[in-house]
N, C-alpha and C positions, 0 to 999 in steps of 0.2 A: 434833035439832040441824040446825040450817039452816047450812050450810058455802057459805062463797063464795071466792072465788082469783080473786087478781087481780095482773098481773106490771108490775112495774115497775122502774126503773132510779134505782140510789142516786145521786144528783147530791152529798149532803152525807152525810159519815158519821155526823154526830150528828144527824140529823133525818129521822125518814120521814113524810111526812102523806098519810094515807089521804082521800079525799072521793069522794064519790058511794056511799055504801056502801047497802045495801038493810035497813039494821036503824033501829029506832026509838030516838028521844031517852031515853036512861035506859037503853036494852036491855043487860045486860052482855052481851059478849063476850071470847070467846080470841083472842088474836093469834099466830100462830106464824111467824116469819121463817125461809123455808127462803135458800141461797142456790142458784143453778144452778151444776150442776157438769158442763160439758162432758163430762170424761173417764169420768163415770156414765151419762150418756145414751147415749154413744158403746158403750159395753161393753154396754148394756141391748140395742141394737140389734144387736149382734153375737152376742151369746148368741140373740136371737130368731130370728134368720138360721140360725142353726148347728141349733138345735131344729126347725124347719122343715125343715131339710135332712135332717137324721137322720128325722125321722118319714114324710119320702118315701121312703128307703128301701125296698126290696122286703122286707127280715125284719121292718121295723117293722110292717108291712101283715099279718104273719101271726101277730102276738103277740097272746093274749087276755088278758083283764083279770085270769086268774088265772094264766096264766104272769107276768105283769108283778108280779104281788101275790108271787109266789113266790120272783122272782128280788129282790126288797124285802128279803122275809125273810132269803133266804139271804144280803144282805150285812151287815142286822142281824145277824143272828149270827156274823158274821166268817168266813162259809164261801165 
């Protein structure tokens, strides 16, 4: 499946016109319209910054993949 993304600003709440699309006439396409959510984007960036900061901690650098797997298993088991 070929995906195509285009950002637009809604000017008329009853109509959206797409032009200059990279598809052939008669080709069937699926159209999904998603409104941008500035708050969501802000929270994602805050989470990324927190994860980067956490991963830089000295304790995180000494953890092995096995230790992480054990922590996950313990958490899932309710311990």
